[in-house]
C-alpha positions as CSV (number, residue, x, y, z in Angstrom):
1,M,79.6,101.7,124.6
2,P,83.4,101.6,124.1
3,D,85.4,104.8,124.3
4,I,87.5,103.8,121.3
5,V,86.2,102.1,118.1
6,T,88.6,100.8,115.6
7,L,88.1,99.8,112.0
8,T,90.3,97.2,110.4
9,M,89.5,96.7,106.7
10,N,92.2,94.1,106.1
11,P,92.6,92.0,109.3
12,A,94.9,89.0,109.5
13,L,95.5,85.9,111.4
14,D,99.0,86.4,112.6
15,V,101.1,83.2,112.7
16,T,104.5,83.4,114.4
17,T,107.1,80.6,114.7
18,Y,110.8,80.1,115.4
19,T,113.3,78.2,113.3
20,A,117.0,77.6,114.0
21,E,118.2,79.1,110.7
22,V,116.6,80.4,107.5
23,R,118.2,78.9,104.3
24,P,117.0,78.7,100.7
25,T,115.6,75.4,99.3
26,S,115.9,73.7,102.7
27,K,113.1,72.3,104.8
28,L,113.0,74.6,107.8
29,R,111.8,72.8,110.9
30,C,109.7,75.2,112.9
31,E,108.5,75.3,116.4
32,A,104.8,75.2,117.3
33,P,103.2,78.4,115.9
34,R,101.6,81.2,118.0
35,L,98.3,82.5,116.6
36,E,97.1,86.1,117.2
37,A,94.2,88.2,115.9
38,G,95.9,90.9,114.0
39,G,95.6,93.9,111.7
40,G,96.1,97.5,112.5
41,G,92.8,98.5,114.2
42,I,92.5,95.1,115.9
43,N,95.9,95.5,117.4
44,V,95.0,99.1,118.6
45,A,91.9,97.8,120.3
46,K,93.8,95.0,122.0
47,V,96.4,97.3,123.4
48,A,93.8,99.8,124.6
49,G,92.2,97.0,126.5
50,V,95.5,96.2,128.2
51,L,95.8,99.8,129.2
52,G,92.3,99.7,130.8
53,V,90.2,101.4,128.2
54,S,87.1,99.9,126.6
55,A,87.6,99.3,122.9
56,G,85.5,97.9,120.1
57,A,86.8,96.5,116.8
58,V,84.9,96.5,113.5
59,Y,86.3,94.3,110.8
60,P,85.3,92.0,107.9
61,A,86.2,88.3,108.2
62,G,85.5,85.1,106.3
63,G,86.4,81.5,106.1
64,P,88.2,79.3,108.6
65,T,91.0,81.9,109.2
66,G,88.3,84.5,109.9
67,D,86.6,82.2,112.4
68,T,89.9,81.6,114.2
69,L,90.7,85.3,114.3
70,S,87.3,86.1,115.7
71,A,87.6,83.3,118.4
72,L,91.0,84.7,119.4
73,L,89.6,88.3,119.6
74,A,86.6,87.2,121.6
75,G,88.9,85.8,124.3
76,G,90.9,89.0,124.6
77,G,88.5,91.5,126.1
78,V,87.7,93.4,122.9
79,D,84.1,94.2,121.8
80,S,84.3,92.3,118.5
81,R,82.0,93.5,115.7
82,R,82.4,91.3,112.7
83,I,81.1,91.6,109.2
84,D,80.8,88.2,107.5
85,I,82.3,88.1,103.9
86,D,82.7,85.4,101.3
87,G,86.4,85.9,101.0
88,L,89.0,84.2,103.1
89,T,90.7,86.3,105.8
90,R,94.4,86.5,105.1
91,E,97.3,85.1,107.2
92,S,100.5,87.0,108.0
93,F,103.4,84.7,108.7
94,T,106.5,85.6,110.7
95,A,109.4,83.3,111.0
96,I,112.1,84.3,113.6
97,E,115.6,82.9,113.1
98,R,116.9,81.9,116.5
99,S,120.6,82.0,115.4
100,T,120.4,85.7,114.6
101,G,117.1,87.0,116.0
102,H,116.2,88.2,112.5
103,E,112.5,88.4,111.6
104,Y,111.2,87.3,108.2
105,R,107.7,88.6,107.6
106,F,105.4,87.4,104.8
107,V,102.2,89.5,104.4
108,L,99.4,88.4,102.0
109,P,97.1,90.9,100.3
110,G,93.8,89.8,101.8
111,P,90.4,89.1,100.1
112,E,88.8,91.5,97.7
113,L,85.9,93.3,99.3
114,S,82.8,94.1,97.2
115,V,81.0,97.4,97.3
116,E,78.3,95.7,99.4
117,D,80.9,94.5,101.9
118,Q,82.3,98.0,102.2
119,E,78.9,99.5,102.8
120,R,78.1,97.0,105.5
121,C,81.4,97.9,107.2
122,L,80.4,101.5,107.2
123,D,76.9,100.7,108.5
124,L,78.3,98.7,111.4
125,L,80.8,101.4,112.1
126,V,78.0,104.0,112.3
127,E,76.2,101.8,114.8
128,T,79.3,101.1,116.9
129,A,80.8,104.6,116.9
130,T,77.7,106.1,118.5
131,G,78.9,107.4,121.9
132,A,82.6,106.7,121.2
133,R,85.1,109.4,121.8
134,Y,87.7,108.2,119.2
135,V,87.4,106.3,116.0
136,V,90.7,104.8,114.8
137,A,91.2,103.5,111.2
138,S,94.4,101.6,111.0
139,G,96.1,99.2,108.6
140,S,96.1,98.6,104.9
141,L,93.1,98.6,102.6
142,P,92.4,95.3,100.9
143,P,91.9,94.7,97.2
144,G,88.7,96.4,95.9
145,V,88.7,99.2,98.5
146,P,89.6,102.6,97.0
147,G,91.6,105.3,98.9
148,E,88.5,107.5,99.0
149,F,86.9,105.0,101.4
150,V,89.0,106.5,104.3
151,Q,87.4,109.9,103.8
152,R,84.0,108.3,104.2
153,V,85.2,106.8,107.5
154,A,86.4,110.2,108.6
155,D,82.9,111.6,107.8
156,V,81.3,108.8,109.9
157,A,83.5,109.7,112.9
158,T,82.6,113.4,112.5
159,D,78.9,112.7,112.3
160,A,79.2,110.5,115.4
161,G,80.9,113.3,117.4
162,A,84.1,111.3,117.7
163,R,87.7,112.3,116.9
164,F,89.1,110.4,114.0
165,V,92.6,108.9,114.1
166,L,94.2,107.5,110.9
167,D,97.2,105.2,110.5
168,S,97.4,104.0,107.0
169,S,99.5,104.5,103.9
170,G,99.6,105.0,100.1
171,D,96.3,106.1,98.4
172,A,94.4,106.2,101.7
173,L,96.7,109.1,102.9
174,R,96.7,110.9,99.5
175,R,92.9,110.9,99.3
176,I,92.1,112.2,102.8
177,K,91.2,115.8,102.7
178,S,89.6,116.7,106.1
179,G,88.1,115.4,109.3
180,V,91.2,113.9,110.8
181,H,92.1,114.7,114.4
182,L,95.4,112.8,114.3
183,V,97.3,111.1,111.5
184,K,100.4,108.9,112.1
185,P,102.5,108.3,109.1
186,S,106.0,106.9,109.2
187,L,108.8,109.1,107.7
188,R,108.7,107.0,104.5
189,E,105.0,107.5,104.3
190,L,105.3,111.2,104.9
191,R,107.9,111.5,102.1
192,E,105.6,109.7,99.7
193,W,102.6,111.8,100.8
194,V,104.3,115.2,100.1
195,G,106.6,113.9,97.3
196,R,109.9,115.2,98.8
197,E,112.9,113.6,100.4
198,L,112.7,115.4,103.7
199,R,116.3,114.9,104.6
200,T,116.5,117.2,107.6
201,P,114.5,117.6,110.8
202,H,113.4,121.1,109.6
203,E,112.1,119.7,106.3
204,Q,110.2,116.9,108.1
205,A,108.6,119.4,110.5
206,A,107.7,121.7,107.7
207,A,106.0,118.9,105.7
208,A,103.9,118.0,108.7
209,H,103.0,121.6,109.3
210,E,101.8,121.8,105.6
211,L,99.2,119.0,106.4
212,V,98.0,120.9,109.5
213,D,97.8,124.2,107.7
214,A,95.9,122.6,104.8
215,G,93.2,121.4,107.3
216,V,93.9,117.7,106.5
217,A,94.7,116.9,110.2
218,E,94.8,118.8,113.4
219,V,97.8,116.7,114.7
220,V,100.5,114.9,112.7
221,V,102.7,112.4,114.5
222,V,105.6,111.0,112.4
223,S,107.2,107.8,113.6
224,L,110.9,108.0,113.1
225,G,111.9,104.4,114.1
226,P,115.0,104.4,116.3
227,E,115.0,108.2,116.2
228,G,111.7,108.5,118.1
229,A,108.8,110.6,116.9
230,L,107.9,114.0,115.6
231,L,104.7,115.8,116.9
232,V,103.2,118.7,115.0
233,S,100.0,120.7,115.6
234,A,99.0,124.3,115.0
235,D,100.8,125.5,118.1
236,T,103.2,122.6,119.0
237,T,106.3,121.1,117.5
238,A,108.1,118.5,119.5
239,R,110.4,115.6,119.1
240,L,110.6,112.7,121.5
241,K,113.5,110.3,121.5
242,A,113.0,106.6,121.3
243,L,113.7,104.4,124.3
244,D,116.6,102.0,124.3
245,V,115.0,98.6,124.8
246,P,116.0,95.1,123.6
247,V,114.0,94.1,120.5
248,R,112.4,90.7,120.5
249,S,109.9,91.5,117.7
250,A,108.9,94.7,116.0
251,V,105.5,93.4,114.9
252,G,102.7,95.5,116.1
253,A,104.9,98.2,117.6
254,G,103.4,101.0,115.4
255,D,99.8,99.9,116.3
256,S,100.8,99.9,120.0
257,M,102.1,103.4,119.7
258,V,98.8,104.6,118.2
259,A,96.9,102.9,121.0
260,G,99.0,104.5,123.7
261,L,98.6,107.9,122.0
262,V,94.8,107.7,121.9
263,V,94.6,106.4,125.5
264,G,96.8,109.3,126.6
265,L,94.5,111.8,124.9
266,L,91.4,110.1,126.4
267,R,93.0,110.6,129.8
268,G,93.4,114.3,129.2
269,R,97.1,114.4,128.7
270,S,98.8,117.1,126.7
271,L,99.8,116.1,123.2
272,R,103.4,115.7,124.2
273,D,102.6,113.5,127.2
274,A,100.2,111.4,125.1
275,L,102.9,110.8,122.6
276,A,105.2,109.7,125.5
277,L,102.6,107.1,126.4
278,G,102.5,106.1,122.7
279,I,106.3,105.7,122.7
280,A,106.1,103.7,125.9
281,A,103.5,101.3,124.4
282,G,105.4,100.9,121.2
283,S,108.6,100.2,123.1
284,A,106.8,97.6,125.3
285,A,105.6,95.8,122.2
286,L,109.2,95.3,121.2
287,L,109.7,93.0,124.2
288,T,107.0,90.5,123.2
289,P,107.3,87.8,120.5
290,G,105.5,88.1,117.2
291,S,102.3,90.1,117.5
292,Q,101.7,89.2,121.1
293,V,100.2,92.2,122.9
294,C,102.4,94.2,125.2
295,R,102.3,94.1,129.0
296,R,100.8,96.9,131.0
297,E,103.6,96.9,133.6
298,D,106.1,97.4,130.8
299,V,104.1,100.3,129.3
300,E,103.8,102.0,132.7
301,R,107.5,101.6,133.4
302,F,108.5,103.0,130.0
303,D,106.0,105.8,130.3
304,V,107.9,107.3,133.2
305,L,111.1,107.2,131.2
306,A,109.5,108.7,128.0
307,R,107.9,111.6,129.9
308,E,111.3,112.5,131.3
309,R,112.9,113.0,127.9
């Protein structure tokens, strides 16, 4: 059985292409697209596999885009666990402007999932999570899935004896009350969660500590973009700086960070050193085009640098 099981309720077929220049009303001649199986948990599972850890991915999919996504995932070394749905799996389209390097990302909402679809996802997660050490729920919730659903996922992980890691936003964060080992909001998501501006590092750390003290999560990792990341637990507060690397594409960097974090914890690292591996994986993702998975050699190289900071 895989060590890590991920749940992606709103997967996407990621389509990435390049064009010389983005202009309104004009036909933009694009290069041949690159297709990747995407969505938060799927990306986490792919990166975990790159780092040598067995990972399974539970996800709903339907239609031709869902079939393409599943075929791509099957060829990537991930234990694919698909729930067939009537709706059409969404596409996420990224156009990169060669003249400037700017990314233009178009993200569709995804198909509406029925209550029956949601129950089948949970049933398959129960089956797949048996024996896993970590369950990771990552990405947005599609139409029809309430924020309360994430608490049910946390309960499934707890019942399976696995640690639960959450990387989501909006109502999914506001509705979670317990059972989370690690949650990774961005600074914007943390602000929305607690309803304050959090202008200073002290205010940011205090807000994260509130979530730990309330029993919502044992560990809070706040991604700060170019400023690095903040780590808070009951007995640890640490900030790690970002690495200075050239950015080819930021797609999937946050998911890669989560994967590195969880892999680091699986390997028995301290929280700080696990976060260093997370920063290394996120930085390595910046070097690859679109949502293409990071390279292990880049992660290992950056890991040395991140642990020294």
